[in-house]
N, C-alpha and C positions, 0 to 999 in steps of 0.2 A: 504492499499498499503507500501510495506516496502522497506530498502534501496538496495533490488535487483531489483526494479522496474526500466527498464534500461529509458538509455536517451530518445531513441525513443518508440513511443509507439502507440496504435489502437484505442485510446479513442476518437478521433479527429482529423480532419483536422484542426482546429483551433488552435490546440497544433503546428503545426509545427513552426518554426522562419519563420521570414521575409524573401524572399529569397535575396539573395545578389544585383541583381540589380537593387533590389526595392529598398533596403537599399544605393544604392550606389547614386540612385537618391535623397534620403532624403538628404543625404548628401551635392550633388552636389547644390540642391536648395536652402540650407542654408546660403545663402550668400547676405549682403546687405538688403536694405531695398524695400519692396512691399507693391503695394496697397492693401487692405484687401475688404474680402469678394467677392473675385472671379475675381477681376480687376487688374489681375498680369499677365504679359505673360505665365508663365507656366499653369495657368487654360485654358487662349486661346486657347493654345496649344491642350490641353486635350481636349477641347471641340469641335475641329476641328476633331481630330480621332474619338473621339467618332459618328460626324455626317457622315464620311466618313462608318464607319462599320453600322448604322442605318436607314440613310436615311439625306441628308440635311436639310429635313422638322423637324426632330426630334428637342428636347432638352434635355440636360441632366442636372441635377441636384444634386451636390456632398454632402453626408451627413454622419454621424459620421458613422453609425452601421446599420445592417439589420430590426433591428426591426423598426428605425426610418425611411429607404426606404419605410417600408411595411406600417407603420401607415401614412404616410404623403404622399404615393399615393392612398392610400383608404379614407383619408380624403378628398383627393381634386376631390375624383369620385363621393362621395356621400352624401347626406343627412340623417340627423340622423333617419329618418323612413324607412330609406332603409338597405338592407342586403346583409352579401358576401355569396356566395358560394364556398364551398370549401371544400378539401380531409377530412375526420374525422383526418389523421394523420397529417394535414398540421402544419406547424411551427405558424403560425399565432393563430390557433385553441389550440396547446397541449404545445407550450414552448416560450410564449412571454406575459406571466404573465396577460394574457387578454388585452394588450395594445390597440388592437385594438377597443374593446369596450369600455372601462374605455377612451379611447382619441377620438375616434369618436363620440360616442353616437350609432354606428350602429352591430347590430346583427350579429352575424357568424350562417349560416345554414351549418353543416358539413354535408356531404355526406361518408357515409358506403363504404370502400373498401376493398380491399384484395391485390393489389399490390401498395395502395400507389396513384393511378392514377384515377381521374373520369372517369364516362361515360356520355355521351349525355341522356340516358335515366332515369339516377338515378338524374342529376340535372333536367330536363324537371320536373321528379317528384315532386319538390320544388317550381315551379311556380304556386302561387297562382292566384285566379281573381282577377287582377288589380285594379278593380272598388270595392273590399271590403275593406272598412277603417279599418277595426278590425286586420288585418293582415301587416305585416311587407312585405316591396316590395323589391325582390332582384334587385340589382343594378349593382352587379358586379361579376364575376366570377373568382375566384383565383386560378391559376396553381402552382404548383410547378416542377420544371425544373433542374435538375433530382430530381425526388420527395425524400420525407425522407424515403423511402424504398430503394434507389440507384436504381429505375426505371425511364424510357426514356420516354417521349413523342415524338414520332415521326411526322416527321411533316405533316402527313396525318392527324393523330389524333389528332393535334393541330389546322389544317383547320378546321375541322368536328367541333370543340368546341368552337373555337372562331365562326364561321358561326351559330351555335345555338346561341351562346351568343346574337351576335349584331341582329341575325332577331327577338330576345324577349326585345330589347333595352338595353342591358345586355353591360359593356363593360369587357375587360379581362387584367385581373391585372397578372404578373409571377413574383413569387418570384424566382429570379435565383441566389438565394446563391451558387449554386454548377450548373450554366450553362454552365461553361466553361467545365466542365467533360461530360455534354450533348452532346456538339455542337461537342468536339473530338470524343466520344465514335461514334457518325452518322457520321461524317465526314464532318461537317457542317459547315457553318459561324454562328457566334452567331444570326446573324439576319436570317437566315435561320430557326430557331430554337425559332423563338420569334416574330419580329415586323413583317417579311412577311409572318408569318401565321396568324395576326391579332392582337398579342396582341397589346394592347394600355398602358399598364404601364408596365415597369419591374423593378424591383428591382434587378441589376446585382451587382454580389457580388465578392469581392476582398480579404478579409481577410480569405477565405479557401483556396486559389489559390494564397498566397506568399504575400499578403499586410500586413503591419501593424494595418492597422485601415482605416477605409472607405470604403463606397459603392457607388453606384450610381443610381438615378431612372432617367429613361431614358424615356422620354414620345414621343409617335410617333405623336401625334398633339398636342403640346404644349397650340394651340389657344383655345383649345378646353376644356382645362382646368388650366386655368388664377390663379386660387388659389396656384398651386404647390408652386408658389415661395414666396409667404407669409406664406403657412403653415410650408414652411422648418425653416422659422423662428421664428412662433409661438411655435413650437415646438421643439427650443431647437436645433435642426439640420443644423444650418449654421454657418458655421467655418469660424471665422475671419481670421484666415491665411488657407486660402484654397489652397494654394499652394503647401501644406504638404500632401493634399491627392491628388492632381491634379499631383504632380508630380509622385505619386504611380501607380496611371494609366496609365499615360503616359508610362513608363516603365514597365508595365504589358502587354500594348496593341503593345508598339512598337515589332517589328521582331515574333510578336505572341508570345511573352512567355506564355500570358494565354493559348492557347494550348500546349505550349511545359509543362510547369506544370500540364494540366490536365490529357495529355497522360502519362505522368510516374506515374500519381496517379492512373489511370485506369489499367493501365499497371499490376501495384503493386497487384493489386485487383484482376484480373484475375490470376497470379502467385500464389497469396494465394489461391486462390478457387480451381486452379488445385492441389495444394498440399493437401489441405483440403479433396479433393474426396478420398483420400486412407481410410479414415475411414468412414467404413459401418453404422455408428452408427449416424451419422450427419445428417439430414435434411433439404430440401433448401427450404424454403416458399415462396420466392421470385426468380426471376433470378438477377444473378448480370451482371449488365451493363454497373457501373460506377466506383464509387472507394468506394462505401459500400458494404460489406459482411455482410448480414445478413444469422447465422445460428442457428439452433436449434442442442442442443447439451443436451447430458446426465446431470440431474441435479446434480447429485455428482463430474460431473467434474467441475464445476464451480468453487467452493471455492476453489480449487489446483490453477487453473489457474489462480483466480484473486490474488493469493498470491505471484505470479510473474509476471503478465501482468495487464496492466490496460486498461480495455474496459469497452461499457455500454453494461449491462443486458436491453435489452428491454422490455421482456416480462419474468417476474422473474417464472411463474407457470409454462411456456410450455418450459423454458431453452432458450428464445430466443435471442441472444447474438448479438451486431452489432461491427465489425470490421473495422474502418476505415483506410485507404489508403491515403497518402500525398505526394505532389510531391517530398518530402527527403525519402518515405521508402525505404528503399534499401533490396538487395538479403538476406542478413545476419538478417538484421531483420524478415523477412520471416520465416528463416532457422530456426531462434530460438524457435519463435512463435510454427513452426511446431513440433518444439522437445516436447513442453510443455504438446503439444497434446498428442503426443505419452506417456509422462510420466502419464500425467490424465488417459489416458485409460492402462496404468500398460504395455505397450510394450516395 
């Protein structure tokens, strides 16, 4: 990357700044003394907002980051002889440095996918004889919404997968790092693309949607998973100054800021996709459904593009790149990127 790389780029929605309303909420709660570990009024208000979204019986556990949310959720749901069925491109499988396996002792069973989404048939193929002690026993199905390839499970797909899992004694975990983008794209509530379909544990993402730090574990039936509270502490995910995570989520949920941010990011991805359609040289391995644009470009274009823009090359041999749009992506950013593509194409 050289000095010509712009302030706003397309590498990740994690790169975007903290939303102004979230930053204001942090400043507002930064006065006086408050009790620690969630025994403060800000966290209590935040918990009430989550219950309104996901059901009065649900309970939410605020944590530092997404990997922590995934690890704590899975550790609370499984024993060490059990396994997690997940997509082959799932974040827990490819991008968390083996955290789930190292910290829970549970094996991951990846399912081959073409669009980042698992199917009932391929999950069923991984179910062993439950009486054969030599095989690890699946106990959890983990889904990512929206997926690592930017695709979305609609409610019917989710219900089918959750029904399958529950029929075979599996719990369902959802990595919802970008659940806001999925819900906004489908025109659904957050619960309609998670808990109402049968998801038992949700890692609700905030940092990719305007927060400084912090994620939330939402549990549909906390009485069935009493270990959650203890594992959050044991895995160093219990924040003593909980109000600073809670204040951010309070701002994100207030007046559906989460949806506003997600819709802006999704719209930017759609606009970028429409602009890239002018290049017949490009290939589209997966449909753009949320705020991620995966596009296959001629290999010789990539060095030029990388000299001027920041993005990830997903599959170097195939020329597959990922362009992520954020809540603050503007038309001028898209126009600039399209100009770089024209230059790379020699137009």
